[in-house]
BALUMBA-617234 format. One record per residue (C-alpha): residue number from 1; residue in three letters; x, y, z. Coordinates in steps of 0.02 Angstrom, whole numbers, plus 50000, padded with zeros to 5 digits. Example, Ala and Ser with C-alpha at 12.3 -4.5 7.8 and 13.67 -1.06 7.14 Angstrom:
1; Ala; 50615; 49775; 50390;
2; Ser; 50684; 49947; 50357;
# end
This chain:
1; Met; 55494; 50416; 41340;
2; Lys; 55317; 50472; 41341;
3; Lys; 55238; 50565; 41497;
4; Phe; 55175; 50417; 41633;
5; Tyr; 54995; 50468; 41715;
6; Asp; 54947; 50396; 41874;
7; Arg; 54933; 50239; 41947;
8; Glu; 55087; 50283; 42082;
9; Gln; 54984; 50165; 42197;
10; Glu; 54997; 50007; 42074;
11; Met; 55167; 50058; 42032;
12; Ala; 55239; 50036; 42234;
13; Arg; 55132; 49883; 42277;
14; Leu; 55234; 49829; 42114;
15; Arg; 55405; 49871; 42174;
16; Asp; 55383; 49814; 42339;
17; Val; 55331; 49644; 42258;
18; Gln; 55487; 49638; 42141;
19; Arg; 55615; 49698; 42281;
20; Gln; 55539; 49540; 42407;
21; Val; 55563; 49424; 42275;
22; Tyr; 55754; 49476; 42243;
23; Asp; 55801; 49503; 42422;
24; Asp; 55688; 49347; 42468;
25; Cys; 55612; 49201; 42345;
26; Ser; 55478; 49216; 42210;
27; Arg; 55315; 49296; 42201;
28; Leu; 55181; 49292; 42089;
29; Val; 55087; 49443; 42058;
30; Val; 54882; 49454; 41969;
31; Leu; 54867; 49601; 41859;
32; Thr; 54685; 49607; 41799;
33; Gly; 54569; 49750; 41753;
34; Arg; 54477; 49783; 41586;
35; Arg; 54531; 49796; 41391;
36; Arg; 54631; 49949; 41380;
37; Val; 54666; 50000; 41569;
38; Gly; 54826; 50016; 41537;
39; Lys; 54902; 49856; 41621;
40; Thr; 55047; 49808; 41476;
41; Ser; 55085; 49987; 41482;
42; Leu; 55099; 49994; 41680;
43; Val; 55211; 49822; 41677;
44; Tyr; 55313; 49896; 41545;
45; Arg; 55363; 50054; 41659;
46; Leu; 55402; 49912; 41798;
47; Leu; 55513; 49833; 41689;
48; Gln; 55594; 49972; 41629;
49; Glu; 55639; 50032; 41805;
50; Trp; 55732; 49871; 41865;
51; Glu; 55807; 49847; 41656;
52; Ala; 55962; 49891; 41767;
53; Glu; 55968; 49788; 41930;
54; Ala; 55877; 49617; 41826;
55; Pro; 55795; 49603; 41667;
56; Gly; 55620; 49594; 41603;
57; Leu; 55527; 49466; 41500;
58; Tyr; 55369; 49516; 41400;
59; Phe; 55267; 49355; 41343;
60; Phe; 55093; 49369; 41266;
61; Val; 54982; 49227; 41252;
62; Gly; 54912; 49246; 41073;
63; Arg; 54795; 49122; 41012;
64; Lys; 54924; 49033; 40919;
65; Thr; 54983; 48842; 40959;
66; Glu; 55056; 48809; 41112;
67; Ala; 55239; 48771; 41003;
68; Val; 55227; 48904; 40880;
69; Leu; 55187; 49029; 41070;
70; Val; 55342; 48931; 41170;
71; Glu; 55480; 48956; 41007;
72; Asn; 55438; 49161; 41024;
73; Phe; 55469; 49138; 41216;
74; Ala; 55617; 49053; 41201;
75; Glu; 55686; 49185; 41079;
76; Glu; 55629; 49326; 41212;
77; Val; 55733; 49210; 41342;
78; Arg; 55873; 49231; 41240;
79; Ser; 55897; 49377; 41177;
80; Thr; 55875; 49448; 41357;
81; Leu; 55934; 49352; 41460;
82; Gly; 56050; 49295; 41350;
83; Glu; 56019; 49125; 41414;
84; Phe; 56044; 48945; 41317;
85; Val; 55857; 48866; 41254;
86; Pro; 55860; 48719; 41173;
87; Glu; 55794; 48690; 41026;
88; Gly; 55679; 48528; 41088;
89; Ile; 55583; 48626; 41200;
90; Asn; 55435; 48676; 41125;
91; Thr; 55278; 48646; 41276;
92; Met; 55266; 48795; 41402;
93; Arg; 55314; 48672; 41565;
94; Gly; 55491; 48628; 41461;
95; Leu; 55505; 48821; 41478;
96; Met; 55425; 48855; 41619;
97; Gln; 55557; 48717; 41708;
98; Leu; 55703; 48818; 41619;
99; Leu; 55673; 48982; 41675;
100; Leu; 55652; 48909; 41857;
101; Glu; 55821; 48833; 41836;
102; Ile; 55896; 48999; 41782;
103; Gly; 55809; 49091; 41934;
104; Lys; 55892; 48976; 42058;
105; Arg; 56057; 49079; 42010;
106; Arg; 55996; 49255; 41947;
107; Lys; 55833; 49383; 41974;
108; Phe; 55728; 49410; 41850;
109; Thr; 55551; 49468; 41810;
110; Val; 55427; 49358; 41682;
111; Phe; 55248; 49449; 41637;
112; Ile; 55127; 49338; 41542;
113; Asp; 55001; 49445; 41460;
114; Glu; 54832; 49389; 41417;
115; Phe; 54865; 49254; 41533;
116; Gln; 54686; 49164; 41532;
117; Asp; 54707; 49117; 41349;
118; Trp; 54796; 48977; 41385;
119; Asp; 54613; 48893; 41420;
120; Ile; 54607; 48902; 41239;
121; Val; 54780; 48867; 41205;
122; Asn; 54792; 48706; 41318;
123; Ala; 54718; 48706; 41496;
124; Gly; 54846; 48598; 41551;
125; Val; 54975; 48737; 41575;
126; Phe; 54884; 48805; 41714;
127; Ser; 54900; 48633; 41814;
128; Asp; 55084; 48619; 41754;
129; Ile; 55146; 48790; 41812;
130; Gln; 55053; 48749; 41983;
131; Glu; 55144; 48607; 42027;
132; Leu; 55319; 48681; 41949;
133; Trp; 55283; 48845; 42034;
134; Asp; 55255; 48736; 42211;
135; Arg; 55422; 48631; 42192;
136; Tyr; 55514; 48785; 42142;
137; Lys; 55459; 48951; 42211;
138; Lys; 55566; 48934; 42374;
139; Glu; 55745; 48921; 42299;
140; Thr; 55713; 49040; 42159;
141; Arg; 55700; 49236; 42144;
142; Val; 55569; 49238; 41978;
143; Cys; 55453; 49375; 41995;
144; Leu; 55303; 49310; 41883;
145; Ile; 55167; 49446; 41845;
146; Val; 55007; 49388; 41731;
147; Ser; 54886; 49484; 41675;
148; Gly; 54720; 49445; 41609;
149; Ser; 54583; 49555; 41533;
150; Ile; 54439; 49432; 41544;
151; Phe; 54373; 49443; 41707;
152; Arg; 54273; 49296; 41734;
153; Met; 54432; 49208; 41651;
154; Met; 54535; 49263; 41785;
155; Glu; 54424; 49256; 41927;
156; Lys; 54387; 49071; 41890;
157; Ile; 54585; 49032; 41869;
158; Phe; 54655; 49092; 42053;
159; Lys; 54488; 49114; 42149;
160; Asp; 54387; 48955; 42104;
161; Glu; 54463; 48829; 42224;
162; Gln; 54436; 48693; 42115;
163; Gln; 54586; 48775; 41984;
164; Pro; 54748; 48736; 42016;
165; Leu; 54824; 48889; 42009;
166; Phe; 54687; 48946; 42159;
167; Gly; 54785; 49019; 42308;
168; Arg; 54955; 49010; 42214;
169; Asp; 54935; 49220; 42198;
170; Asp; 55033; 49339; 42329;
171; Cys; 54979; 49498; 42279;
172; Thr; 54806; 49536; 42153;
173; Ile; 54807; 49699; 42089;
174; Arg; 54648; 49770; 41984;
175; Leu; 54682; 49928; 41889;
176; Met; 54559; 50013; 41878;
177; Pro; 54531; 50182; 41751;
178; Phe; 54605; 50322; 41771;
179; Ser; 54544; 50445; 41925;
180; Thr; 54463; 50623; 41869;
181; Thr; 54601; 50728; 41938;
182; Thr; 54720; 50613; 41801;
183; Ile; 54590; 50635; 41669;
184; Arg; 54596; 50832; 41716;
185; Glu; 54801; 50827; 41701;
186; Ile; 54792; 50748; 41547;
187; Leu; 54669; 50851; 41446;
188; Ala; 54765; 51008; 41521;
189; Asp; 54919; 50930; 41435;
190; His; 54843; 50919; 41281;
191; Lys; 54719; 51072; 41296;
192; Pro; 54777; 51203; 41407;
193; Asp; 54606; 51317; 41377;
194; Tyr; 54518; 51158; 41386;
195; Thr; 54333; 51197; 41465;
196; Asn; 54236; 51099; 41571;
197; Glu; 54115; 51038; 41419;
198; Asp; 54257; 50986; 41339;
199; Leu; 54326; 50889; 41511;
200; Leu; 54122; 50815; 41547;
201; Ala; 54138; 50757; 41359;
202; Leu; 54319; 50657; 41383;
203; Trp; 54242; 50576; 41535;
204; Thr; 54050; 50521; 41479;
205; Ile; 54137; 50441; 41323;
206; Thr; 54300; 50358; 41375;
207; Gly; 54272; 50348; 41564;
208; Gly; 54444; 50388; 41598;
209; Val; 54503; 50227; 41507;
210; Ala; 54676; 50256; 41474;
211; Arg; 54692; 50180; 41286;
212; Tyr; 54528; 50274; 41232;
213; Ile; 54568; 50450; 41298;
214; Glu; 54751; 50416; 41202;
215; Leu; 54681; 50386; 41022;
216; Leu; 54562; 50546; 41055;
217; Met; 54710; 50658; 41131;
218; Asn; 54838; 50587; 40991;
219; Asn; 54720; 50643; 40872;
220; Gly; 54662; 50805; 40933;
221; Cys; 54518; 50780; 40994;
222; Thr; 54510; 50894; 41134;
223; Asp; 54303; 50944; 41156;
224; Ala; 54124; 50839; 41110;
225; Glu; 54087; 50899; 40926;
226; Lys; 54283; 50823; 40871;
227; Met; 54268; 50671; 40972;
228; Ile; 54081; 50639; 40913;
229; Arg; 54165; 50638; 40730;
230; Tyr; 54295; 50536; 40781;
231; Val; 54206; 50394; 40829;
232; Cys; 54097; 50401; 40680;
233; Ser; 54258; 50426; 40559;
234; Ser; 54192; 50257; 40483;
235; Gly; 54104; 50077; 40505;
236; Asp; 54243; 50017; 40540;
237; Ser; 54331; 50166; 40666;
238; Phe; 54402; 50076; 40841;
239; Phe; 54239; 50123; 40954;
240; Val; 54126; 50079; 40819;
241; Asn; 54205; 49889; 40836;
242; Glu; 54259; 49910; 41016;
243; Gly; 54114; 49854; 41132;
244; Lys; 54060; 49697; 41015;
245; Ser; 54244; 49657; 41011;
246; Ile; 54301; 49641; 41197;
247; Leu; 54096; 49608; 41264;
248; Ile; 54098; 49437; 41139;
249; Gln; 54278; 49362; 41226;
250; Glu; 54163; 49379; 41406;
251; Phe; 54002; 49312; 41336;
252; Gly; 54054; 49180; 41212;
253; Arg; 53884; 49129; 41136;
254; Gln; 53766; 49189; 41246;
255; Tyr; 53807; 49363; 41204;
256; Gly; 53636; 49424; 41113;
257; Thr; 53556; 49396; 41264;
258; Tyr; 53662; 49504; 41370;
259; Phe; 53666; 49620; 41227;
260; Ser; 53472; 49652; 41215;
261; Ile; 53489; 49674; 41407;
262; Leu; 53613; 49809; 41416;
263; Gly; 53546; 49895; 41268;
264; Gln; 53382; 49917; 41351;
265; Ile; 53467; 49992; 41529;
266; Ala; 53572; 50094; 41393;
267; Arg; 53409; 50165; 41348;
268; Gly; 53319; 50191; 41511;
269; Asp; 53257; 50038; 41578;
270; Val; 53326; 50027; 41744;
271; Ser; 53224; 49904; 41819;
272; Gln; 53222; 49719; 41790;
273; Ser; 53017; 49714; 41766;
274; Glu; 53048; 49861; 41649;
275; Ile; 53188; 49775; 41564;
276; Glu; 53092; 49616; 41535;
277; Ala; 52940; 49705; 41452;
278; Ala; 53037; 49795; 41339;
279; Leu; 53120; 49638; 41268;
280; Gly; 52948; 49515; 41288;
281; Met; 53049; 49411; 41400;
282; Lys; 53022; 49344; 41567;
283; Ser; 53120; 49286; 41718;
284; Leu; 53280; 49375; 41664;
285; Gly; 53347; 49381; 41859;
286; Gly; 53467; 49256; 41820;
287; Gln; 53560; 49357; 41671;
288; Leu; 53555; 49510; 41762;
289; Arg; 53626; 49413; 41907;
290; Ile; 53781; 49349; 41826;
291; Leu; 53807; 49520; 41719;
292; Glu; 53846; 49587; 41907;
293; Glu; 53904; 49457; 41991;
294; Asn; 54014; 49365; 41856;
295; Tyr; 54072; 49506; 41743;
296; Ala; 54053; 49667; 41855;
297; Ile; 53983; 49753; 41697;
298; Ile; 53815; 49815; 41782;
299; Arg; 53772; 49860; 41978;
300; Lys; 53617; 49882; 42069;
301; Lys; 53565; 50054; 42131;
302; Arg; 53490; 50059; 42277;
303; Pro; 53415; 50198; 42376;
304; Ile; 53546; 50243; 42520;
305; Gly; 53490; 50183; 42669;
306; Ala; 53392; 50047; 42589;
307; Lys; 53431; 49858; 42667;
308; Pro; 53557; 49732; 42544;
309; Gly; 53381; 49649; 42512;
310; Ser; 53274; 49779; 42454;
311; Gln; 53181; 49757; 42291;
312; Thr; 53181; 49956; 42266;
313; Val; 53319; 49876; 42128;
314; Arg; 53388; 50014; 41981;
315; Phe; 53524; 49925; 41860;
316; Glu; 53662; 50040; 41802;
317; Ile; 53792; 49982; 41679;
318; Glu; 53959; 50002; 41792;
319; Asp; 54079; 50091; 41631;
320; Asn; 54054; 50240; 41534;
321; Phe; 54122; 50178; 41391;
322; Phe; 53996; 50034; 41365;
323; Arg; 53848; 50156; 41428;
324; Phe; 53908; 50256; 41272;
325; Trp; 53943; 50104; 41169;
326; Phe; 53742; 50033; 41186;
327; Arg; 53664; 50194; 41207;
328; Tyr; 53727; 50222; 41016;
329; Ile; 53846; 50099; 40910;
330; Tyr; 53750; 49964; 40967;
331; Arg; 53574; 50033; 40953;
332; Tyr; 53607; 50102; 40801;
333; Ser; 53683; 49985; 40717;
334; Ser; 53580; 49986; 40565;
335; Leu; 53642; 50147; 40505;
336; Ile; 53818; 50082; 40526;
337; Glu; 53778; 49918; 40427;
338; Ile; 53737; 50058; 40272;
339; Gln; 53876; 50160; 40309;
340; Asn; 53765; 50292; 40348;
341; Met; 53890; 50397; 40474;
342; Lys; 53840; 50549; 40444;
343; Ala; 53673; 50528; 40523;
344; Leu; 53742; 50404; 40683;
345; Glu; 53838; 50575; 40707;
346; Gln; 53702; 50709; 40710;
347; Ile; 53599; 50598; 40843;
348; Met; 53743; 50591; 40945;
349; Ile; 53773; 50769; 40932;
350; Asp; 53572; 50814; 40945;
351; Asp; 53553; 50688; 41108;
352; Tyr; 53739; 50727; 41199;
353; Thr; 53677; 50846; 41304;
354; Thr; 53546; 50728; 41386;
355; Phe; 53654; 50588; 41397;
356; Ser; 53812; 50693; 41462;
357; Gly; 53682; 50750; 41595;
358; Ile; 53682; 50579; 41671;
359; Ala; 53892; 50581; 41648;
360; Leu; 53910; 50733; 41756;
361; Glu; 53802; 50652; 41898;
362; Arg; 53927; 50492; 41894;
363; Trp; 54091; 50634; 41872;
364; Phe; 54009; 50710; 42039;
365; Arg; 54008; 50539; 42127;
366; Gln; 54178; 50461; 42062;
367; Lys; 54237; 50617; 42128;
368; Met; 54175; 50615; 42308;
369; Met; 54237; 50442; 42309;
370; Glu; 54388; 50479; 42268;
371; Ser; 54399; 50608; 42404;
372; Cys; 54394; 50475; 42532;
373; Gln; 54291; 50601; 42642;
374; Tyr; 54120; 50490; 42645;
375; Gln; 54066; 50335; 42729;
376; Lys; 53907; 50350; 42618;
377; Ile; 53873; 50394; 42449;
378; Gly; 53713; 50375; 42348;
379; Gly; 53550; 50417; 42300;
380; Trp; 53368; 50406; 42356;
381; Trp; 53210; 50385; 42276;
382; Lys; 53024; 50353; 42311;
383; Ser; 52880; 50339; 42213;
384; Gly; 52709; 50392; 42260;
385; Gly; 52770; 50506; 42444;
386; Lys; 52659; 50659; 42464;
387; Asn; 52696; 50868; 42395;
388; Arg; 52661; 51006; 42503;
389; Lys; 52512; 51025; 42434;
390; Gly; 52449; 50864; 42483;
391; Asn; 52472; 50790; 42301;
392; Thr; 52530; 50619; 42267;
393; Asp; 52722; 50631; 42188;
394; Asp; 52883; 50561; 42156;
395; Phe; 53011; 50582; 42254;
396; Glu; 53206; 50578; 42189;
397; Ile; 53365; 50651; 42228;
398; Asp; 53529; 50623; 42131;
399; Ile; 53665; 50629; 42275;
400; Val; 53632; 50578; 42464;
401; Thr; 53799; 50573; 42555;
402; Glu; 53853; 50550; 42726;
403; Thr; 54019; 50598; 42806;
404; Leu; 54158; 50519; 42915;
405; Asn; 54107; 50643; 43030;
406; Gly; 53919; 50584; 42984;
407; Asp; 53855; 50750; 42931;
408; Val; 53712; 50715; 42775;
409; Glu; 53711; 50837; 42632;
410; Ala; 53610; 50816; 42485;
411; Tyr; 53634; 50861; 42300;
412; Glu; 53535; 50912; 42163;
413; Val; 53629; 50894; 41983;
414; Lys; 53609; 50996; 41837;
415; Arg; 53699; 51053; 41681;
416; Asn; 53654; 51246; 41715;
417; Ala; 53667; 51312; 41897;
418; Gln; 53527; 51394; 41844;
419; Arg; 53402; 51239; 41840;
420; Tyr; 53454; 51216; 42021;
421; Asn; 53290; 51226; 42137;
422; Pro; 53309; 51239; 42316;
423; His; 53136; 51230; 42364;
424; Arg; 53119; 51072; 42257;
425; Leu; 53249; 50968; 42339;
426; Thr; 53205; 51054; 42524;
427; Glu; 53040; 50955; 42477;
428; Lys; 53136; 50786; 42419;
429; Val; 53229; 50817; 42589;
430; Glu; 53118; 50834; 42718;
431; Glu; 53009; 50677; 42626;
432; Met; 53174; 50571; 42641;
433; Lys; 53177; 50634; 42827;
434; Arg; 52999; 50542; 42875;
435; His; 53081; 50369; 42805;
436; Leu; 53278; 50412; 42841;
437; Phe; 53388; 50527; 42952;
438; Lys; 53267; 50573; 43076;
439; Gly; 53322; 50735; 43166;
440; Lys; 53467; 50769; 43055;
441; Asn; 53510; 50920; 42994;
442; Val; 53523; 50884; 42796;
443; Ala; 53653; 51007; 42712;
444; Ile; 53578; 51038; 42525;
445; Lys; 53649; 51104; 42377;
446; Gly; 53645; 51109; 42203;
447; Leu; 53799; 51043; 42087;
448; Ser; 53838; 51089; 41914;
449; Met; 53965; 51091; 41774;
450; Asp; 54041; 51254; 41867;
451; Asp; 54068; 51140; 41997;
452; Met; 54189; 50991; 41916;
# end
């Protein structure tokens, strides 16, 4: 068995639910997370652990007819459970009822992958499962795990009061990309003498998404140049097609406008007015809200201490890979269309230092979040302040934190430690203290690649 990284907390929760099922009655677990993050691998691991005590069924909801899917699922029931499935069962309702009848006399797990795609195959399945689950749950011992990678659909199915499966989940787990510690561990396993430059490149391109890391490591791509070369290996490479294939499923027919917005954010237009001006469009507030609230692809950044309704807002793409994809793949799609991948590769290499510098700041913020030592982590900025000479100046502090003890820290992030300017950071902090953290001591520090 290949090495399994991280996921201790998620596995512990799944084990706990599974034990409750086998000792009491059925439970429904909802597992969400972006595509490629490792949901299927996580549940496979669980099924392998419990194989001796209770079998596990795996159903993948592909975009086929219901009858074909049920035929495949029935064969899985026959081979894994050794149970008789009548040939006449050709609906998911019929198969689900059979499984729950079996669940009255034996315990097992059912994992339904890409559950949200029933909405395409037969949306009535959700009502069927709800009715059967309510009827059978208390008298059966079935651990039903459903996973989905289209965020808006899984939210709708289980969180919308108008939907039949609303409130039926006993446990919801959202699987996130790997932590900074795990990314470091994976890279060390494949390149014991890795450098922080290698580590930053892996974080910048993959953002900790399991499948992306696996692809790069399996192909010996352990430094920035090799990673970029692999991404640009052909116009049909996995990474070139990945962003579009994921997001078109999320956005549907409206993807063009959303892609344009995300493309501008990736290029550095981070306020609503900048995005609207660049695209020649007005009133994009609704689309930005949908990207943030419905899809969780972007997030608002406000200066630390700003009120929730403050108009001092910047937008950023949450996912590192999507930042990378829109910065290069989407922006230079014309090069891909004419198969000029060498030119794209060179653009990435030439721009890498600038782009990865932004990712470095995100690395430190993520690392701070994972430490659980802070009550606030953010940045601070203000336009039109006054510097020591009395001139109008813009002030921005990369990272400002408040510890659990109330201590305040301000950080300037530079790839090269030699470029850290403590005097300039002190000026910025003094300006910040005119508006925030008045009377408090603010510790200042520079962070560079040496501190990763």
